[in-house]
LONUBA-348660 format. One record per residue: residue in one letter; x, y, z of N, C-alpha, C in turn. Coordinates in steps of 0.05 Angstrom, whole numbers, plus 5000, padded with zeros to 4 digits. Layout:
N
+-------+------+------+------+------+------+------+------+------+------+
! dolum !  n_X !  n_Y !  n_Z ! ca_X ! ca_Y ! ca_Z !  c_X !  c_Y !  c_Z !
+-------+------+------+------+------+------+------+------+------+------+
!     a !    X !    Y !    Z !    X !    Y !    Z !    X !    Y !    Z !
...
+-------+------+------+------+------+------+------+------+------+------+
***
This chain:
206
+-------+------+------+------+------+------+------+------+------+------+
! dolum !  n_X !  n_Y !  n_Z ! ca_X ! ca_Y ! ca_Z !  c_X !  c_Y !  c_Z !
+-------+------+------+------+------+------+------+------+------+------+
!     m ! 5257 ! 5123 ! 4905 ! 5247 ! 5134 ! 4880 ! 5227 ! 5157 ! 4885 !
!     l ! 5210 ! 5154 ! 4906 ! 5189 ! 5174 ! 4910 ! 5200 ! 5201 ! 4915 !
!     e ! 5221 ! 5203 ! 4932 ! 5232 ! 5230 ! 4938 ! 5247 ! 5242 ! 4914 !
!     e ! 5256 ! 5225 ! 4896 ! 5272 ! 5235 ! 4873 ! 5254 ! 5240 ! 4849 !
!     r ! 5234 ! 5224 ! 4844 ! 5219 ! 5226 ! 4819 ! 5190 ! 5236 ! 4821 !
!     c ! 5181 ! 5239 ! 4846 ! 5154 ! 5249 ! 4850 ! 5153 ! 5278 ! 4860 !
!     e ! 5133 ! 5292 ! 4851 ! 5129 ! 5320 ! 4860 ! 5100 ! 5323 ! 4870 !
!     t ! 5096 ! 5343 ! 4887 ! 5069 ! 5349 ! 4897 ! 5058 ! 5372 ! 4882 !
!     e ! 5033 ! 5369 ! 4872 ! 5020 ! 5390 ! 4857 ! 4990 ! 5391 ! 4864 !
!     g ! 4983 ! 5411 ! 4880 ! 4954 ! 5416 ! 4886 ! 4940 ! 5392 ! 4897 !
!     g ! 4951 ! 5380 ! 4918 ! 4938 ! 5357 ! 4930 ! 4942 ! 5331 ! 4916 !
!     r ! 4961 ! 5330 ! 4897 ! 4967 ! 5306 ! 4882 ! 4996 ! 5299 ! 4885 !
!     l ! 5002 ! 5273 ! 4886 ! 5030 ! 5263 ! 4884 ! 5034 ! 5254 ! 4856 !
!     v ! 5053 ! 5267 ! 4842 ! 5055 ! 5263 ! 4813 ! 5082 ! 5249 ! 4807 !
!     l ! 5080 ! 5226 ! 4793 ! 5104 ! 5213 ! 4782 ! 5107 ! 5221 ! 4753 !
!     k ! 5128 ! 5237 ! 4748 ! 5132 ! 5246 ! 4721 ! 5152 ! 5228 ! 4707 !
!     s ! 5142 ! 5211 ! 4691 ! 5158 ! 5191 ! 4676 ! 5149 ! 5190 ! 4647 !
!     d ! 5168 ! 5188 ! 4629 ! 5161 ! 5186 ! 4601 ! 5144 ! 5161 ! 4595 !
!     m ! 5149 ! 5140 ! 4611 ! 5134 ! 5115 ! 4606 ! 5108 ! 5113 ! 4623 !
!     h ! 5109 ! 5123 ! 4648 ! 5087 ! 5119 ! 4666 ! 5081 ! 5145 ! 4681 !
!     f ! 5066 ! 5163 ! 4669 ! 5058 ! 5187 ! 4683 ! 5034 ! 5180 ! 4701 !
!     q ! 5037 ! 5184 ! 4727 ! 5017 ! 5176 ! 4746 ! 5012 ! 5199 ! 4766 !
!     r ! 4986 ! 5201 ! 4774 ! 4979 ! 5222 ! 4793 ! 4960 ! 5210 ! 4814 !
!     y ! 4966 ! 5215 ! 4840 ! 4951 ! 5203 ! 4862 ! 4941 ! 5224 ! 4881 !
!     s ! 4916 ! 5222 ! 4890 ! 4904 ! 5240 ! 4910 ! 4904 ! 5226 ! 4937 !
!     v ! 4906 ! 5199 ! 4938 ! 4908 ! 5184 ! 4962 ! 4932 ! 5166 ! 4961 !
!     v ! 4948 ! 5166 ! 4982 ! 4972 ! 5148 ! 4984 ! 4969 ! 5131 ! 5009 !
!     i ! 4973 ! 5105 ! 5006 ! 4970 ! 5086 ! 5028 ! 4998 ! 5077 ! 5036 !
!     i ! 5004 ! 5079 ! 5062 ! 5030 ! 5070 ! 5073 ! 5026 ! 5044 ! 5087 !
!     p ! 5036 ! 5021 ! 5077 ! 5032 ! 4996 ! 5091 ! 5048 ! 4995 ! 5117 !
!     g ! 5039 ! 4978 ! 5135 ! 5053 ! 4976 ! 5161 ! 5082 ! 4968 ! 5157 !
!     m ! 5100 ! 4982 ! 5171 ! 5129 ! 4977 ! 5169 ! 5143 ! 4988 ! 5194 !
!     k ! 5166 ! 4976 ! 5200 ! 5182 ! 4985 ! 5222 ! 5202 ! 5007 ! 5215 !
!     a ! 5211 ! 5007 ! 5190 ! 5231 ! 5027 ! 5181 ! 5223 ! 5040 ! 5155 !
!     m ! 5230 ! 5065 ! 5152 ! 5223 ! 5080 ! 5128 ! 5243 ! 5102 ! 5123 !
!     s ! 5246 ! 5111 ! 5098 ! 5264 ! 5133 ! 5092 ! 5252 ! 5159 ! 5103 !
!     f ! 5269 ! 5174 ! 5118 ! 5260 ! 5200 ! 5128 ! 5253 ! 5219 ! 5106 !
!     k ! 5269 ! 5218 ! 5084 ! 5264 ! 5236 ! 5061 ! 5237 ! 5230 ! 5048 !
!     t ! 5231 ! 5204 ! 5046 ! 5205 ! 5196 ! 5035 ! 5182 ! 5206 ! 5052 !
!     l ! 5184 ! 5203 ! 5078 ! 5163 ! 5212 ! 5096 ! 5160 ! 5243 ! 5094 !
!     e ! 5182 ! 5257 ! 5092 ! 5181 ! 5286 ! 5088 ! 5165 ! 5293 ! 5063 !
!     k ! 5170 ! 5279 ! 5041 ! 5156 ! 5284 ! 5016 ! 5126 ! 5278 ! 5019 !
!     l ! 5120 ! 5257 ! 5034 ! 5092 ! 5250 ! 5038 ! 5078 ! 5271 ! 5055 !
!     k ! 5092 ! 5283 ! 5074 ! 5079 ! 5304 ! 5091 ! 5074 ! 5328 ! 5073 !
!     r ! 5092 ! 5335 ! 5055 ! 5087 ! 5358 ! 5037 ! 5063 ! 5352 ! 5019 !
!     f ! 5060 ! 5327 ! 5011 ! 5037 ! 5318 ! 4995 ! 5011 ! 5323 ! 5011 !
!     a ! 5011 ! 5315 ! 5037 ! 4987 ! 5319 ! 5053 ! 4982 ! 5349 ! 5057 !
!     e ! 5003 ! 5364 ! 5063 ! 4999 ! 5393 ! 5067 ! 4988 ! 5407 ! 5043 !
!     s ! 4993 ! 5396 ! 5019 ! 4983 ! 5409 ! 4995 ! 4954 ! 5401 ! 4989 !
!     g ! 4942 ! 5383 ! 5005 ! 4915 ! 5375 ! 5002 ! 4910 ! 5345 ! 4997 !
!     g ! 4931 ! 5329 ! 4998 ! 4929 ! 5301 ! 4993 ! 4920 ! 5286 ! 5018 !
!     t ! 4913 ! 5260 ! 5014 ! 4904 ! 5243 ! 5036 ! 4924 ! 5220 ! 5040 !
!     l ! 4933 ! 5217 ! 5064 ! 4952 ! 5196 ! 5071 ! 4938 ! 5176 ! 5090 !
!     v ! 4943 ! 5150 ! 5086 ! 4931 ! 5130 ! 5103 ! 4953 ! 5110 ! 5111 !
!     a ! 4958 ! 5109 ! 5137 ! 4978 ! 5090 ! 5148 ! 4963 ! 5066 ! 5159 !
!     l ! 4972 ! 5042 ! 5152 ! 4959 ! 5017 ! 5160 ! 4975 ! 5002 ! 5181 !
!     s ! 4961 ! 4994 ! 5202 ! 4971 ! 4974 ! 5221 ! 4994 ! 4983 ! 5239 !
!     e ! 5015 ! 4994 ! 5227 ! 5039 ! 5000 ! 5243 ! 5054 ! 5024 ! 5231 !
!     l ! 5061 ! 5044 ! 5248 ! 5076 ! 5067 ! 5239 ! 5106 ! 5061 ! 5240 !
!     p ! 5122 ! 5071 ! 5222 ! 5151 ! 5067 ! 5223 ! 5163 ! 5080 ! 5247 !
!     e ! 5182 ! 5067 ! 5260 ! 5196 ! 5077 ! 5283 ! 5225 ! 5082 ! 5278 !
!     y ! 5236 ! 5071 ! 5256 ! 5264 ! 5074 ! 5250 ! 5268 ! 5086 ! 5222 !
!     a ! 5288 ! 5103 ! 5220 ! 5295 ! 5115 ! 5194 ! 5316 ! 5098 ! 5180 !
!     v ! 5313 ! 5097 ! 5154 ! 5334 ! 5083 ! 5138 ! 5360 ! 5098 ! 5139 !
!     e ! 5358 ! 5125 ! 5139 ! 5382 ! 5141 ! 5141 ! 5394 ! 5141 ! 5169 !
!     k ! 5420 ! 5140 ! 5171 ! 5433 ! 5139 ! 5197 ! 5429 ! 5165 ! 5212 !
!     g ! 5422 ! 5162 ! 5238 ! 5419 ! 5186 ! 5255 ! 5394 ! 5201 ! 5252 !
!     k ! 5374 ! 5190 ! 5238 ! 5349 ! 5205 ! 5232 ! 5325 ! 5194 ! 5248 !
!     k ! 5330 ! 5175 ! 5266 ! 5308 ! 5162 ! 5280 ! 5291 ! 5183 ! 5296 !
!     a ! 5303 ! 5200 ! 5311 ! 5288 ! 5220 ! 5327 ! 5272 ! 5238 ! 5310 !
!     e ! 5284 ! 5247 ! 5287 ! 5270 ! 5265 ! 5269 ! 5247 ! 5251 ! 5256 !
!     l ! 5251 ! 5225 ! 5248 ! 5229 ! 5210 ! 5236 ! 5206 ! 5207 ! 5256 !
!     n ! 5212 ! 5201 ! 5281 ! 5191 ! 5198 ! 5301 ! 5175 ! 5224 ! 5305 !
!     a ! 5190 ! 5246 ! 5306 ! 5176 ! 5272 ! 5309 ! 5159 ! 5278 ! 5285 !
!     l ! 5168 ! 5271 ! 5261 ! 5153 ! 5276 ! 5237 ! 5128 ! 5258 ! 5237 !
!     t ! 5131 ! 5233 ! 5244 ! 5108 ! 5215 ! 5245 ! 5087 ! 5225 ! 5265 !
!     e ! 5096 ! 5235 ! 5288 ! 5077 ! 5245 ! 5308 ! 5062 ! 5270 ! 5298 !
!     s ! 5076 ! 5287 ! 5283 ! 5063 ! 5311 ! 5272 ! 5042 ! 5305 ! 5251 !
!     m ! 5045 ! 5281 ! 5238 ! 5026 ! 5273 ! 5217 ! 5003 ! 5256 ! 5228 !
!     f ! 5010 ! 5237 ! 5246 ! 4990 ! 5217 ! 5254 ! 4983 ! 5218 ! 5284 !
!     g ! 4996 ! 5236 ! 5299 ! 4991 ! 5237 ! 5328 ! 5011 ! 5220 ! 5343 !
!     p ! 5011 ! 5222 ! 5370 ! 5031 ! 5208 ! 5386 ! 5026 ! 5178 ! 5388 !
!     g ! 5048 ! 5163 ! 5390 ! 5046 ! 5135 ! 5395 ! 5040 ! 5118 ! 5370 !
!     q ! 5040 ! 5092 ! 5375 ! 5034 ! 5073 ! 5353 ! 5004 ! 5073 ! 5347 !
!     i ! 4997 ! 5061 ! 5325 ! 4968 ! 5058 ! 5318 ! 4955 ! 5039 ! 5339 !
!     g ! 4934 ! 5049 ! 5351 ! 4921 ! 5034 ! 5373 ! 4896 ! 5020 ! 5363 !
!     m ! 4875 ! 5021 ! 5380 ! 4851 ! 5006 ! 5374 ! 4830 ! 5022 ! 5359 !
!     q ! 4835 ! 5048 ! 5356 ! 4815 ! 5065 ! 5343 ! 4827 ! 5079 ! 5318 !
!     v ! 4810 ! 5086 ! 5300 ! 4819 ! 5101 ! 5276 ! 4827 ! 5129 ! 5285 !
!     r ! 4849 ! 5139 ! 5276 ! 4858 ! 5166 ! 5281 ! 4857 ! 5183 ! 5256 !
!     k ! 4848 ! 5208 ! 5258 ! 4847 ! 5226 ! 5235 ! 4858 ! 5252 ! 5244 !
!     r ! 4877 ! 5263 ! 5228 ! 4891 ! 5287 ! 5235 ! 4893 ! 5306 ! 5211 !
!     q ! 4885 ! 5331 ! 5215 ! 4888 ! 5351 ! 5194 ! 4917 ! 5360 ! 5192 !
!     v ! 4928 ! 5358 ! 5168 ! 4956 ! 5367 ! 5163 ! 4956 ! 5386 ! 5140 !
!     g ! 4958 ! 5412 ! 5145 ! 4956 ! 5431 ! 5124 ! 4929 ! 5430 ! 5111 !
!     k ! 4928 ! 5428 ! 5085 ! 4903 ! 5426 ! 5071 ! 4892 ! 5397 ! 5069 !
!     g ! 4909 ! 5378 ! 5077 ! 4902 ! 5350 ! 5074 ! 4896 ! 5336 ! 5100 !
!     v ! 4894 ! 5309 ! 5098 ! 4886 ! 5293 ! 5122 ! 4904 ! 5268 ! 5123 !
!     c ! 4912 ! 5261 ! 5147 ! 4927 ! 5236 ! 5152 ! 4910 ! 5218 ! 5170 !
!     y ! 4907 ! 5193 ! 5161 ! 4893 ! 5173 ! 5177 ! 4912 ! 5151 ! 5186 !
!     a ! 4907 ! 5141 ! 5210 ! 4921 ! 5117 ! 5220 ! 4899 ! 5096 ! 5226 !
!     l ! 4901 ! 5073 ! 5212 ! 4880 ! 5053 ! 5214 ! 4891 ! 5027 ! 5226 !
!     p ! 4878 ! 5017 ! 5248 ! 4883 ! 4989 ! 5257 ! 4876 ! 4970 ! 5236 !
!     w ! 4889 ! 4947 ! 5235 ! 4885 ! 4928 ! 5213 ! 4856 ! 4919 ! 5209 !
!     y ! 4840 ! 4917 ! 5231 ! 4813 ! 4906 ! 5229 ! 4794 ! 4927 ! 5218 !
!     y ! 4802 ! 4952 ! 5215 ! 4786 ! 4973 ! 5203 ! 4793 ! 4978 ! 5174 !
!     e ! 4814 ! 4966 ! 5164 ! 4826 ! 4974 ! 5139 ! 4807 ! 4973 ! 5115 !
!     k ! 4794 ! 4950 ! 5111 ! 4778 ! 4946 ! 5087 ! 4755 ! 4966 ! 5085 !
!     d ! 4738 ! 4967 ! 5105 ! 4714 ! 4984 ! 5104 ! 4722 ! 5014 ! 5105 !
!     k ! 4741 ! 5021 ! 5122 ! 4748 ! 5049 ! 5125 ! 4762 ! 5059 ! 5100 !
!     l ! 4778 ! 5042 ! 5087 ! 4792 ! 5050 ! 5063 ! 4771 ! 5057 ! 5041 !
!     k ! 4750 ! 5041 ! 5039 ! 4730 ! 5047 ! 5019 ! 4717 ! 5074 ! 5024 !
!     e ! 4712 ! 5080 ! 5050 ! 4700 ! 5105 ! 5057 ! 4719 ! 5129 ! 5051 !
!     i ! 4744 ! 5125 ! 5057 ! 4764 ! 5147 ! 5052 ! 4767 ! 5152 ! 5022 !
!     i ! 4769 ! 5130 ! 5007 ! 4774 ! 5133 ! 4978 ! 4749 ! 5144 ! 4964 !
!     g ! 4726 ! 5142 ! 4977 ! 4702 ! 5155 ! 4967 ! 4687 ! 5139 ! 4946 !
!     g ! 4687 ! 5113 ! 4950 ! 4671 ! 5096 ! 4931 ! 4686 ! 5088 ! 4906 !
!     a ! 4711 ! 5096 ! 4903 ! 4726 ! 5087 ! 4880 ! 4731 ! 5057 ! 4881 !
!     v ! 4733 ! 5045 ! 4857 ! 4739 ! 5016 ! 4855 ! 4768 ! 5011 ! 4862 !
!     l ! 4773 ! 4993 ! 4881 ! 4800 ! 4986 ! 4888 ! 4811 ! 4967 ! 4867 !
!     d ! 4836 ! 4972 ! 4857 ! 4847 ! 4955 ! 4837 ! 4856 ! 4928 ! 4848 !
!     t ! 4860 ! 4927 ! 4875 ! 4866 ! 4902 ! 4888 ! 4850 ! 4900 ! 4914 !
!     n ! 4832 ! 4881 ! 4915 ! 4814 ! 4879 ! 4938 ! 4817 ! 4852 ! 4952 !
!     v ! 4829 ! 4852 ! 4976 ! 4832 ! 4827 ! 4992 ! 4805 ! 4823 ! 5006 !
!     l ! 4791 ! 4801 ! 4999 ! 4764 ! 4797 ! 5007 ! 4760 ! 4788 ! 5036 !
!     t ! 4781 ! 4777 ! 5049 ! 4780 ! 4770 ! 5077 ! 4802 ! 4785 ! 5092 !
!     c ! 4794 ! 4799 ! 5114 ! 4814 ! 4814 ! 5129 ! 4833 ! 4795 ! 5143 !
!     v ! 4859 ! 4798 ! 5137 ! 4880 ! 4781 ! 5150 ! 4900 ! 4799 ! 5163 !
!     s ! 4904 ! 4796 ! 5189 ! 4923 ! 4813 ! 5203 ! 4951 ! 4811 ! 5191 !
!     g ! 4962 ! 4834 ! 5185 ! 4990 ! 4835 ! 5175 ! 4995 ! 4828 ! 5147 !
!     l ! 4973 ! 4822 ! 5131 ! 4977 ! 4816 ! 5103 ! 4981 ! 4842 ! 5088 !
!     q ! 5004 ! 4846 ! 5075 ! 5011 ! 4870 ! 5061 ! 5016 ! 4864 ! 5032 !
!     y ! 5012 ! 4884 ! 5015 ! 5018 ! 4881 ! 4987 ! 5026 ! 4907 ! 4974 !
!     i ! 5040 ! 4905 ! 4952 ! 5048 ! 4928 ! 4935 ! 5040 ! 4920 ! 4907 !
!     h ! 5028 ! 4939 ! 4892 ! 5021 ! 4934 ! 4864 ! 5035 ! 4954 ! 4846 !
!     k ! 5048 ! 4944 ! 4826 ! 5062 ! 4962 ! 4807 ! 5049 ! 4957 ! 4779 !
!     r ! 5039 ! 4979 ! 4767 ! 5027 ! 4977 ! 4741 ! 5049 ! 4982 ! 4720 !
!     a ! 5050 ! 4964 ! 4700 ! 5069 ! 4966 ! 4678 ! 5058 ! 4950 ! 4655 !
!     e ! 5075 ! 4944 ! 4635 ! 5065 ! 4927 ! 4613 ! 5055 ! 4900 ! 4624 !
!     t ! 5069 ! 4890 ! 4644 ! 5060 ! 4867 ! 4659 ! 5056 ! 4877 ! 4688 !
!     d ! 5032 ! 4874 ! 4699 ! 5027 ! 4883 ! 4726 ! 5040 ! 4864 ! 4746 !
!     v ! 5050 ! 4875 ! 4768 ! 5064 ! 4858 ! 4788 ! 5053 ! 4865 ! 4815 !
!     w ! 5047 ! 4844 ! 4831 ! 5039 ! 4847 ! 4859 ! 5059 ! 4832 ! 4876 !
!     f ! 5066 ! 4844 ! 4899 ! 5083 ! 4830 ! 4919 ! 5067 ! 4828 ! 4945 !
!     f ! 5060 ! 4804 ! 4952 ! 5044 ! 4799 ! 4977 ! 5063 ! 4788 ! 4998 !
!     a ! 5059 ! 4797 ! 5023 ! 5074 ! 4786 ! 5046 ! 5056 ! 4782 ! 5070 !
!     a ! 5059 ! 4759 ! 5083 ! 5043 ! 4753 ! 5108 ! 5062 ! 4759 ! 5131 !
!     i ! 5056 ! 4782 ! 5145 ! 5074 ! 4791 ! 5166 ! 5068 ! 4779 ! 5193 !
!     a ! 5042 ! 4777 ! 5200 ! 5034 ! 4770 ! 5228 ! 5024 ! 4742 ! 5231 !
!     e ! 5011 ! 4730 ! 5210 ! 4999 ! 4704 ! 5213 ! 4996 ! 4691 ! 5185 !
!     d ! 4989 ! 4665 ! 5185 ! 4983 ! 4652 ! 5159 ! 4960 ! 4666 ! 5146 !
!     a ! 4961 ! 4667 ! 5120 ! 4940 ! 4681 ! 5105 ! 4927 ! 4662 ! 5085 !
!     e ! 4900 ! 4662 ! 5085 ! 4885 ! 4648 ! 5064 ! 4861 ! 4665 ! 5057 !
!     t ! 4859 ! 4675 ! 5033 ! 4838 ! 4693 ! 5026 ! 4834 ! 4694 ! 4996 !
!     r ! 4811 ! 4702 ! 4987 ! 4806 ! 4708 ! 4959 ! 4815 ! 4736 ! 4954 !
!     v ! 4826 ! 4741 ! 4931 ! 4835 ! 4767 ! 4922 ! 4822 ! 4774 ! 4896 !
!     k ! 4811 ! 4798 ! 4894 ! 4797 ! 4806 ! 4869 ! 4812 ! 4830 ! 4857 !
!     l ! 4820 ! 4826 ! 4832 ! 4836 ! 4846 ! 4818 ! 4818 ! 4860 ! 4797 !
!     e ! 4821 ! 4886 ! 4794 ! 4807 ! 4900 ! 4773 ! 4823 ! 4895 ! 4747 !
!     g ! 4809 ! 4884 ! 4727 ! 4822 ! 4877 ! 4702 ! 4822 ! 4847 ! 4697 !
!     e ! 4825 ! 4839 ! 4673 ! 4825 ! 4811 ! 4666 ! 4853 ! 4802 ! 4659 !
!     y ! 4864 ! 4783 ! 4676 ! 4892 ! 4775 ! 4675 ! 4895 ! 4745 ! 4672 !
!     n ! 4918 ! 4737 ! 4660 ! 4929 ! 4711 ! 4663 ! 4951 ! 4714 ! 4684 !
!     l ! 4949 ! 4698 ! 4706 ! 4966 ! 4702 ! 4729 ! 4987 ! 4680 ! 4732 !
!     s ! 5010 ! 4688 ! 4741 ! 5032 ! 4669 ! 4748 ! 5045 ! 4678 ! 4774 !
!     y ! 5059 ! 4660 ! 4787 ! 5072 ! 4668 ! 4812 ! 5101 ! 4659 ! 4813 !
!     k ! 5116 ! 4672 ! 4831 ! 5143 ! 4663 ! 4837 ! 5148 ! 4667 ! 4867 !
!     d ! 5158 ! 4645 ! 4879 ! 5165 ! 4647 ! 4908 ! 5193 ! 4658 ! 4910 !
!     p ! 5196 ! 4682 ! 4922 ! 5223 ! 4695 ! 4923 ! 5243 ! 4680 ! 4941 !
!     f ! 5232 ! 4662 ! 4958 ! 5250 ! 4648 ! 4976 ! 5261 ! 4622 ! 4963 !
!     t ! 5244 ! 4608 ! 4948 ! 5252 ! 4582 ! 4937 ! 5257 ! 4584 ! 4906 !
!     g ! 5246 ! 4604 ! 4893 ! 5249 ! 4607 ! 4864 ! 5228 ! 4591 ! 4849 !
!     k ! 5210 ! 4577 ! 4864 ! 5189 ! 4561 ! 4851 ! 5170 ! 4580 ! 4835 !
!     e ! 5162 ! 4571 ! 4811 ! 5144 ! 4586 ! 4794 ! 5121 ! 4569 ! 4785 !
!     g ! 5099 ! 4582 ! 4776 ! 5077 ! 4567 ! 4766 ! 5054 ! 4586 ! 4758 !
!     e ! 5033 ! 4574 ! 4746 ! 5009 ! 4588 ! 4739 ! 4990 ! 4589 ! 4763 !
!     i ! 4973 ! 4610 ! 4763 ! 4953 ! 4613 ! 4785 ! 4925 ! 4609 ! 4773 !
!     p ! 4910 ! 4588 ! 4782 ! 4882 ! 4585 ! 4773 ! 4866 ! 4610 ! 4782 !
!     a ! 4851 ! 4621 ! 4764 ! 4835 ! 4645 ! 4770 ! 4809 ! 4645 ! 4755 !
!     r ! 4790 ! 4659 ! 4767 ! 4764 ! 4662 ! 4754 ! 4762 ! 4690 ! 4743 !
!     v ! 4759 ! 4692 ! 4716 ! 4758 ! 4718 ! 4703 ! 4730 ! 4723 ! 4692 !
!     n ! 4719 ! 4746 ! 4701 ! 4691 ! 4752 ! 4693 ! 4685 ! 4781 ! 4697 !
!     g ! 4672 ! 4793 ! 4677 ! 4662 ! 4821 ! 4680 ! 4683 ! 4842 ! 4686 !
!     g ! 4707 ! 4838 ! 4675 ! 4727 ! 4858 ! 4680 ! 4743 ! 4855 ! 4705 !
!     f ! 4740 ! 4832 ! 4719 ! 4755 ! 4827 ! 4744 ! 4767 ! 4799 ! 4743 !
!     t ! 4788 ! 4795 ! 4758 ! 4802 ! 4769 ! 4761 ! 4803 ! 4763 ! 4791 !
!     e ! 4793 ! 4738 ! 4798 ! 4793 ! 4730 ! 4826 ! 4808 ! 4704 ! 4830 !
!     f ! 4824 ! 4703 ! 4851 ! 4840 ! 4679 ! 4856 ! 4844 ! 4676 ! 4887 !
!     t ! 4853 ! 4652 ! 4894 ! 4858 ! 4646 ! 4922 ! 4888 ! 4650 ! 4929 !
!     l ! 4893 ! 4666 ! 4950 ! 4920 ! 4670 ! 4959 ! 4924 ! 4655 ! 4985 !
!     e ! 4945 ! 4638 ! 4986 ! 4953 ! 4624 ! 5010 ! 4982 ! 4629 ! 5016 !
!     l ! 4987 ! 4640 ! 5040 ! 5014 ! 4646 ! 5048 ! 5019 ! 4639 ! 5077 !
!     q ! 5041 ! 4626 ! 5083 ! 5048 ! 4621 ! 5111 ! 5060 ! 4646 ! 5123 !
!     k ! 5059 ! 4648 ! 5149 ! 5070 ! 4671 ! 5164 ! 5099 ! 4675 ! 5156 !
!     e ! 5106 ! 4701 ! 5152 ! 5133 ! 4710 ! 5145 ! 5142 ! 4700 ! 5118 !
!     k ! 5123 ! 4693 ! 5100 ! 5129 ! 4685 ! 5073 ! 5118 ! 4706 ! 5054 !
!     a ! 5127 ! 4705 ! 5029 ! 5119 ! 4725 ! 5009 ! 5115 ! 4712 ! 4982 !
!     l ! 5102 ! 4726 ! 4964 ! 5096 ! 4715 ! 4938 ! 5096 ! 4738 ! 4918 !
!     l ! 5109 ! 4734 ! 4895 ! 5109 ! 4753 ! 4874 ! 5090 ! 4743 ! 4852 !
!     i ! 5071 ! 4760 ! 4845 ! 5050 ! 4752 ! 4825 ! 5052 ! 4770 ! 4801 !
!     e ! 5052 ! 4758 ! 4777 ! 5052 ! 4774 ! 4753 ! 5026 ! 4770 ! 4738 !
!     g ! 5015 ! 4792 ! 4728 ! 4990 ! 4790 ! 4713 ! 4992 ! 4802 ! 4685 !
!     k ! 4988 ! 4786 ! 4665 ! 4988 ! 4795 ! 4637 ! 4959 ! 4799 ! 4629 !
!     r ! 4953 ! 4824 ! 4621 ! 4925 ! 4830 ! 4613 ! 4917 ! 4815 ! 4589 !
!     r ! 4893 ! 4805 ! 4590 ! 4881 ! 4791 ! 4567 ! 4873 ! 4811 ! 4545 !
!     a ! 4876 ! 4802 ! 4520 ! 4869 ! 4820 ! 4498 ! 4839 ! 4824 ! 4497 !
+-------+------+------+------+------+------+------+------+------+------+
***
């Protein structure tokens, strides 16, 4: 969707949709082994126009498109430097923008610094290696959490006041999530076994 529906405009990645017009100055790439070469090309153009890219934990090494692995690796190197994400934070100027590569144990504090003090809409309060998530804003907000490297147990703080429910994509089990709602935030406990995932839906309170 990103390569088809998003455009770069003056250091912003813009999703032009009749329902959800969205504009981003910072884009976070979660750790992954494979990625679309076309998507990464679009993200490089975003950085070159003045945007900020942040890769977490692991850089993609394989392209979704057949025969594009070498090109994807060359593109990744031009954006984040040679090799995988190591023990130190890497920062690379790309055109008018910046690309960061962050080891997992730097993610929380360094992200706050990069974003510039903005309030994170999803804040994992305990650093857990390999815990990844995606958040989609819509009429009902949806989060997809996955524990890649190890079991995860942490408190999660969401910007906004929600009634939360969950669905296990592996078993189909569903239920409500006990949460503490106060002062415009919702906080709950997330527990995930290694290599498991959870889909969470949040309905905003009136």
